[in-house]
Backbone as CSV, one residue per row, in Angstrom:
resi,resn,N_x,N_y,N_z,CA_x,CA_y,CA_z,C_x,C_y,C_z
1,MET,11.397,11.814,-10.519,10.436,11.533,-9.461,11.123,11.789,-8.119
2,GLN,10.437,12.483,-7.246,10.927,12.754,-5.895,10.168,11.847,-4.921
3,TYR,10.867,11.339,-3.921,10.261,10.500,-2.897,10.477,11.180,-1.559
4,ARG,9.389,11.313,-0.792,9.497,11.979,0.503,8.401,11.484,1.445
5,VAL,8.554,11.842,2.714,7.552,11.520,3.726,6.334,12.413,3.504
6,ALA,5.160,11.828,3.580,3.907,12.575,3.414,3.651,13.465,4.623
7,THR,2.993,14.600,4.378,2.595,15.507,5.446,1.093,15.763,5.323
8,ILE,0.541,16.470,6.294,-0.881,16.794,6.271,-1.226,17.625,5.039
9,ASN,-0.271,18.354,4.496,-0.516,19.146,3.286,-0.793,18.274,2.060
10,ASP,-0.471,16.993,2.135,-0.690,16.055,1.035,-2.046,15.354,1.120
11,LEU,-2.813,15.652,2.146,-4.039,14.904,2.449,-4.980,14.771,1.255
12,ASP,-5.388,15.863,0.642,-6.376,15.792,-0.438,-5.859,15.006,-1.636
13,ARG,-4.614,15.255,-2.031,-4.053,14.558,-3.195,-3.841,13.074,-2.899
14,LEU,-3.454,12.760,-1.674,-3.270,11.371,-1.258,-4.604,10.628,-1.260
15,ALA,-5.624,11.233,-0.666,-6.952,10.607,-0.630,-7.514,10.444,-2.038
16,ASN,-7.282,11.431,-2.889,-7.774,11.353,-4.258,-7.120,10.206,-5.021
17,LEU,-5.795,10.078,-4.920,-5.103,8.979,-5.602,-5.586,7.638,-5.077
18,HIS,-5.764,7.533,-3.761,-6.214,6.277,-3.174,-7.627,5.933,-3.653
19,ALA,-8.519,6.910,-3.663,-9.891,6.667,-4.122,-9.907,6.258,-5.594
20,GLU,-9.141,6.948,-6.427,-9.081,6.601,-7.853,-8.500,5.200,-8.062
21,SER,-7.501,4.871,-7.289,-6.900,3.549,-7.394,-7.901,2.463,-7.005
22,TRP,-8.664,2.690,-5.952,-9.692,1.724,-5.567,-10.752,1.604,-6.650
23,ARG,-11.151,2.734,-7.233,-12.156,2.671,-8.308,-11.639,1.859,-9.494
24,ASP,-10.367,2.033,-9.825,-9.769,1.313,-10.952,-9.531,-0.166,-10.642
25,SER,-9.039,-0.445,-9.440,-8.608,-1.806,-9.111,-9.697,-2.692,-8.524
26,TYR,-10.681,-2.102,-7.877,-11.624,-2.901,-7.104,-13.051,-2.881,-7.627
27,ARG,-13.251,-2.367,-8.838,-14.585,-2.410,-9.445,-14.959,-3.886,-9.626
28,GLY,-16.112,-4.275,-9.131,-16.526,-5.670,-9.175,-16.164,-6.432,-7.908
29,ILE,-15.304,-5.845,-7.085,-14.930,-6.444,-5.796,-15.617,-5.669,-4.674
30,PHE,-15.488,-4.337,-4.710,-16.182,-3.457,-3.780,-17.538,-3.116,-4.396
31,ALA,-18.468,-2.733,-3.568,-19.801,-2.341,-4.046,-19.698,-1.080,-4.913
32,ASP,-20.381,-1.086,-6.056,-20.386,0.079,-6.942,-20.874,1.323,-6.212
33,GLU,-21.886,1.180,-5.400,-22.434,2.316,-4.640,-21.339,2.980,-3.807
34,PHE,-20.521,2.183,-3.136,-19.413,2.725,-2.339,-18.384,3.410,-3.232
35,LEU,-17.967,2.742,-4.288,-16.944,3.309,-5.179,-17.420,4.580,-5.874
36,ASP,-18.691,4.641,-6.223,-19.224,5.790,-6.947,-19.541,6.980,-6.048
37,ASN,-19.799,6.722,-4.780,-20.299,7.803,-3.923,-19.502,8.082,-2.653
38,ASP,-18.980,7.060,-2.010,-18.440,7.243,-0.660,-16.936,7.061,-0.538
39,VAL,-16.283,6.540,-1.547,-14.888,6.147,-1.392,-13.976,7.328,-1.077
40,TRP,-14.167,8.476,-1.732,-13.256,9.589,-1.483,-13.343,10.058,-0.037
41,GLN,-14.553,10.253,0.465,-14.706,10.733,1.837,-14.164,9.719,2.842
42,GLU,-14.379,8.440,2.583,-13.864,7.402,3.480,-12.338,7.407,3.490
43,ARG,-11.714,7.533,2.321,-10.253,7.569,2.231,-9.697,8.859,2.827
44,GLU,-10.374,9.980,2.612,-9.929,11.255,3.190,-9.941,11.178,4.711
45,SER,-10.980,10.595,5.276,-11.079,10.446,6.726,-9.968,9.542,7.267
46,ALA,-9.724,8.436,6.592,-8.676,7.505,7.026,-7.299,8.161,6.982
47,TRP,-7.014,8.883,5.891,-5.698,9.524,5.766,-5.546,10.703,6.715
48,ALA,-6.616,11.433,6.980,-6.544,12.526,7.952,-6.147,11.981,9.318
49,CYS,-6.731,10.858,9.681,-6.388,10.218,10.960,-4.924,9.797,10.993
50,ARG,-4.469,9.156,9.929,-3.079,8.687,9.896,-2.070,9.828,9.864
51,LEU,-2.383,10.892,9.163,-1.446,12.011,9.066,-1.468,12.897,10.311
52,ASN,-2.621,13.014,10.953,-2.733,13.840,12.160,-2.303,13.120,13.425
53,SER,-2.503,11.809,13.480,-2.191,11.029,14.688,-1.467,9.742,14.314
54,PRO,-0.253,9.851,13.793,0.446,8.647,13.338,0.855,7.727,14.491
55,LYS,0.797,6.439,14.221,1.341,5.467,15.163,2.861,5.641,15.176
56,PRO,3.533,5.325,16.274,4.985,5.516,16.342,5.767,4.720,15.282
57,ASN,5.208,3.625,14.813,5.908,2.772,13.843,5.414,2.987,12.408
58,GLN,4.711,4.083,12.159,4.127,4.359,10.847,5.084,5.150,9.963
59,ARG,5.067,4.807,8.663,5.827,5.565,7.660,4.969,5.662,6.407
60,ILE,4.762,6.889,5.929,4.025,7.120,4.686,4.955,7.881,3.752
61,LEU,5.253,7.263,2.624,6.098,7.896,1.610,5.267,8.154,0.366
62,ILE,5.576,9.262,-0.308,4.891,9.571,-1.558,5.918,9.797,-2.658
63,ALA,5.497,9.520,-3.882,6.290,9.793,-5.082,5.638,10.979,-5.767
64,THR,6.385,12.056,-5.967,5.817,13.276,-6.526,6.638,13.798,-7.694
65,ALA,5.957,14.523,-8.545,6.583,15.280,-9.626,5.619,16.396,-9.998
66,ASN,6.135,17.593,-10.152,5.312,18.746,-10.543,4.076,18.905,-9.666
67,SER,4.249,18.780,-8.368,3.176,18.952,-7.369,2.085,17.886,-7.436
68,GLU,2.276,16.846,-8.228,1.319,15.740,-8.303,1.874,14.538,-7.540
69,ILE,0.982,13.788,-6.907,1.367,12.541,-6.255,1.074,11.406,-7.230
70,TYR,2.118,10.652,-7.557,1.968,9.546,-8.506,1.971,8.181,-7.830
71,GLY,2.325,8.149,-6.560,2.307,6.893,-5.835,2.517,7.128,-4.358
72,PHE,2.144,6.137,-3.558,2.380,6.224,-2.117,2.454,4.828,-1.525
73,ILE,3.075,4.780,-0.359,3.148,3.552,0.415,2.982,3.920,1.878
74,CYS,2.253,3.099,2.600,2.085,3.265,4.041,2.458,1.944,4.692
75,ALA,3.364,2.012,5.664,3.812,0.790,6.327,3.888,1.012,7.832
76,PHE,3.838,-0.100,8.550,3.955,-0.101,9.998,5.088,-1.060,10.363
77,GLY,6.185,-0.483,10.832,7.379,-1.270,11.130,7.178,-2.238,12.272
78,ASN,7.694,-3.447,12.081,7.658,-4.486,13.098,6.258,-4.675,13.670
79,GLU,5.258,-4.615,12.810,3.852,-4.719,13.224,3.504,-6.123,13.712
80,SER,4.189,-7.133,13.197,3.916,-8.522,13.566,5.197,-9.197,14.026
81,SER,5.127,-9.876,15.164,6.307,-10.603,15.630,6.635,-11.778,14.706
82,LYS,5.632,-12.252,13.964,5.847,-13.374,13.054,6.338,-12.923,11.681
83,TRP,5.746,-11.825,11.132,6.018,-11.457,9.746,6.860,-10.187,9.581
84,GLY,6.918,-9.322,10.589,7.741,-8.112,10.491,6.941,-6.867,10.167
85,THR,7.421,-6.105,9.181,6.823,-4.828,8.793,5.642,-5.044,7.854
86,PHE,4.533,-4.383,8.171,3.297,-4.520,7.403,3.162,-3.367,6.418
87,VAL,3.081,-3.697,5.134,2.780,-2.703,4.103,1.260,-2.670,3.978
88,ASP,0.667,-1.623,4.509,-0.793,-1.513,4.538,-1.349,-1.006,3.217
89,ASN,-0.607,-0.161,2.538,-1.063,0.382,1.264,0.119,0.635,0.347
90,LEU,-0.052,0.288,-0.906,0.875,0.668,-1.970,0.020,0.908,-3.201
91,HIS,0.022,2.139,-3.677,-0.778,2.491,-4.849,0.025,3.417,-5.746
92,VAL,-0.079,3.186,-7.034,0.544,4.035,-8.045,-0.544,4.432,-9.026
93,SER,-0.553,5.702,-9.411,-1.586,6.168,-10.339,-1.537,5.359,-11.627
94,LYS,-2.687,5.187,-12.218,-2.795,4.390,-13.442,-1.866,4.922,-14.534
95,THR,-1.738,6.243,-14.630,-0.906,6.849,-15.679,0.586,6.658,-15.436
96,ALA,0.982,6.344,-14.197,2.404,6.208,-13.874,2.841,4.758,-13.664
97,GLN,1.915,3.818,-13.755,2.282,2.415,-13.548,3.250,1.955,-14.633
98,GLY,4.156,1.072,-14.235,5.137,0.538,-15.175,6.415,1.349,-15.243
99,ASN,6.525,2.383,-14.416,7.712,3.235,-14.424,8.629,3.002,-13.227
100,GLY,8.383,1.957,-12.458,9.260,1.618,-11.335,8.932,2.308,-10.025
101,ILE,7.847,3.059,-9.981,7.503,3.792,-8.759,7.164,2.835,-7.622
102,GLY,6.342,1.843,-7.888,5.982,0.872,-6.851,7.191,0.119,-6.334
103,ARG,8.068,-0.276,-7.232,9.292,-0.983,-6.830,10.166,-0.097,-5.946
104,GLN,10.299,1.176,-6.330,11.120,2.093,-5.545,10.505,2.359,-4.177
105,LEU,9.193,2.504,-4.107,8.538,2.698,-2.812,8.730,1.478,-1.910
106,MET,8.633,0.279,-2.474,8.891,-0.937,-1.685,10.335,-0.968,-1.200
107,HIS,11.267,-0.584,-2.054,12.678,-0.532,-1.672,12.887,0.449,-0.507
108,LEU,12.309,1.629,-0.616,12.500,2.646,0.420,11.904,2.217,1.759
109,ILE,10.767,1.534,1.731,10.175,1.033,2.980,11.025,-0.095,3.560
110,ALA,11.524,-0.978,2.696,12.397,-2.061,3.181,13.655,-1.473,3.825
111,LYS,14.202,-0.439,3.227,15.400,0.221,3.773,15.096,0.863,5.125
112,TRP,13.975,1.572,5.197,13.549,2.187,6.464,13.384,1.124,7.552
113,ALA,12.674,0.058,7.234,12.431,-1.001,8.217,13.736,-1.686,8.617
114,ASP,14.620,-1.881,7.657,15.903,-2.533,7.929,16.738,-1.713,8.913
115,GLU,16.678,-0.402,8.777,17.472,0.478,9.636,16.900,0.610,11.045
116,LEU,15.578,0.443,11.194,14.941,0.721,12.481,14.463,-0.488,13.276
117,PHE,14.254,-1.614,12.610,13.629,-2.739,13.294,14.454,-4.008,13.156
118,ASP,14.436,-4.824,14.206,15.211,-6.070,14.206,14.630,-7.108,13.257
119,HIS,13.301,-7.203,13.210,12.671,-8.198,12.331,12.821,-7.737,10.888
120,LYS,13.350,-8.574,10.033,13.657,-8.193,8.647,12.593,-8.626,7.641
121,GLY,11.488,-9.173,8.108,10.421,-9.577,7.202,9.541,-8.410,6.798
122,ILE,8.890,-8.564,5.642,7.926,-7.595,5.124,6.706,-8.405,4.698
123,TYR,5.519,-7.882,4.964,4.305,-8.585,4.531,3.218,-7.597,4.164
124,LEU,2.246,-8.101,3.426,1.098,-7.291,3.030,-0.064,-8.203,2.720
125,GLU,-1.222,-7.595,2.538,-2.420,-8.325,2.144,-2.864,-7.798,0.793
126,VAL,-3.297,-8.694,-0.071,-3.763,-8.322,-1.401,-5.000,-9.154,-1.716
127,LEU,-5.983,-8.514,-2.304,-7.201,-9.239,-2.640,-6.948,-10.219,-3.777
128,GLU,-7.517,-11.402,-3.644,-7.304,-12.461,-4.623,-7.655,-12.017,-6.044
129,ASP,-8.710,-11.243,-6.189,-9.146,-10.815,-7.523,-8.315,-9.668,-8.095
130,ASN,-7.391,-9.135,-7.327,-6.512,-8.068,-7.814,-5.268,-8.726,-8.436
131,ARG,-5.461,-9.313,-9.596,-4.414,-10.117,-10.235,-3.176,-9.309,-10.612
132,LYS,-3.376,-8.078,-11.027,-2.243,-7.232,-11.414,-1.315,-6.993,-10.217
133,ALA,-1.888,-6.670,-9.076,-1.082,-6.452,-7.871,-0.417,-7.750,-7.417
134,ARG,-1.159,-8.847,-7.466,-0.581,-10.127,-7.061,0.627,-10.476,-7.924
135,ARG,0.518,-10.276,-9.221,1.620,-10.565,-10.142,2.843,-9.685,-9.807
136,PHE,2.587,-8.412,-9.528,3.651,-7.474,-9.162,4.401,-7.965,-7.920
137,TYR,3.679,-8.342,-6.874,4.319,-8.782,-5.636,5.069,-10.099,-5.821
138,LEU,4.490,-11.022,-6.563,5.168,-12.300,-6.811,6.456,-12.085,-7.609
139,GLU,6.417,-11.184,-8.591,7.629,-10.876,-9.365,8.712,-10.259,-8.497
140,MET,8.308,-9.609,-7.405,9.267,-8.997,-6.482,9.727,-9.973,-5.395
141,GLY,9.272,-11.219,-5.466,9.775,-12.232,-4.541,8.879,-12.582,-3.370
142,ALA,7.680,-12.038,-3.306,6.770,-12.381,-2.212,6.289,-13.820,-2.361
143,LYS,5.954,-14.414,-1.240,5.393,-15.769,-1.205,4.015,-15.712,-0.548
144,HIS,3.043,-16.421,-1.147,1.704,-16.497,-0.571,1.759,-17.408,0.651
145,GLN,1.316,-16.892,1.802,1.372,-17.655,3.050,0.021,-18.191,3.507
146,GLU,-1.008,-17.391,3.365,-2.336,-17.827,3.816,-3.413,-16.999,3.145
147,THR,-4.638,-17.505,3.241,-5.800,-16.824,2.683,-6.813,-16.612,3.799
148,ASN,-7.324,-15.395,3.892,-8.322,-15.053,4.896,-9.521,-14.415,4.209
149,LEU,-10.622,-14.338,4.916,-11.797,-13.642,4.394,-11.791,-12.211,4.906
150,TRP,-12.214,-11.285,4.042,-12.295,-9.868,4.392,-13.535,-9.283,3.755
151,ARG,-14.193,-8.388,4.463,-15.386,-7.743,3.927,-15.032,-6.319,3.478
152,PRO,-15.083,-6.057,2.168,-14.784,-4.714,1.647,-15.788,-3.676,2.135
153,PRO,-15.374,-2.419,2.185,-16.303,-1.354,2.581,-17.527,-1.336,1.671
154,GLY,-18.692,-1.168,2.278,-19.926,-1.061,1.520,-20.446,-2.374,0.976
155,SER,-19.831,-3.488,1.356,-20.231,-4.785,0.817,-20.900,-5.645,1.880
156,HIS,-21.670,-6.624,1.416,-22.274,-7.597,2.313,-21.654,-8.972,2.123
157,LEU,-20.657,-9.054,1.229,-20.012,-10.327,0.922,-18.529,-10.271,1.257
158,ASP,-18.010,-11.383,1.726,-16.581,-11.492,2.007,-15.829,-11.885,0.746
159,VAL,-14.568,-11.465,0.662,-13.686,-11.821,-0.445,-12.411,-12.431,0.131
160,ASN,-11.674,-13.149,-0.707,-10.416,-13.729,-0.275,-9.328,-12.663,-0.241
161,ASP,-8.672,-12.595,0.896,-7.587,-11.656,1.144,-6.335,-12.502,1.366
162,LEU,-5.339,-12.330,0.496,-4.150,-13.166,0.529,-3.024,-12.482,1.280
163,LEU,-2.363,-13.225,2.149,-1.194,-12.731,2.865,0.046,-13.086,2.061
164,TYR,0.805,-12.064,1.648,2.052,-12.245,0.905,3.201,-11.802,1.808
165,VAL,4.274,-12.583,1.793,5.370,-12.382,2.740,6.723,-12.430,2.038
166,TRP,7.606,-11.543,2.469,9.035,-11.642,2.194,9.652,-11.966,3.553
167,GLU,10.152,-13.178,3.733,10.706,-13.558,5.036,11.918,-12.711,5.386
168,SER,12.614,-12.245,4.361,13.744,-11.339,4.538,13.567,-10.186,3.565
169,ASN,13.984,-9.014,3.982,13.871,-7.845,3.117,15.000,-7.734,2.111
170,GLN,15.903,-8.698,2.052,17.102,-8.577,1.217,16.801,-8.353,-0.263
171,SER,15.845,-9.068,-0.814,15.539,-8.872,-2.242,14.992,-7.480,-2.510
172,LEU,14.243,-6.929,-1.549,13.707,-5.571,-1.719,14.797,-4.524,-1.541
173,LEU,15.768,-4.805,-0.694,16.874,-3.866,-0.497,17.769,-3.788,-1.725
174,GLN,17.775,-4.833,-2.524,18.646,-4.864,-3.710,18.023,-4.200,-4.932
175,ILE,16.775,-3.749,-4.811,16.149,-3.040,-5.932,16.929,-1.754,-6.156
176,ASN,17.332,-1.543,-7.362,18.075,-0.334,-7.698,17.354,0.354,-8.836
177,ASN,16.566,1.341,-8.498,15.752,2.019,-9.511,16.473,3.195,-10.111
C-alpha cells in the first residue's frame, strides 16, 4: 500500500470511495433518497472544493494500490485551540477494512500534525449509530468528550454526533504498521 497526498487527479476516485462508504455506513442514518441519488454528486462537489482551494492547515492523504484508492483521511491542523487537529474524514473501502489502512492513515496525520503544530491533541466526530467506527476509535485510545446534535444531508431529523478526543497524539505516533 502506498500513502501519499491527494491531488485533483484523485477527485473522482476519492468522491466515489466516500460516497460508497457513506452508503455502507450510514444506511438508516442518512435519508435513503440522498444515499441512492445525490451522495456522489454532493461528495464530488465537496472534494473538488477541498482539492482546488485547500485551507492552509488542510492535509488529505490517500492509500493506494494498483491505481485504486483504498482509504483516505482529511484533517485540519490545529483547528481547535481546545482539542488540536481535527480529523474531518477517515474512510477505508469495505474490501480493505481490517488491513491496518485506517490505523496507518491516523498515524500519518498524527505525525504531520506533530511536526507542524504546537497543540498535540487530535479529535474527530463520529455518529453514535456508527458503532464500527466508534469501536475502532476507542480501540485506538480516543475518549468520548461530548455529544452534539447534527442533521445529516437530505434528512429532516437530527442524530447524535459524538466528539472523540486524543488529548495527546503520542498513542497515534506509536502505531507501527
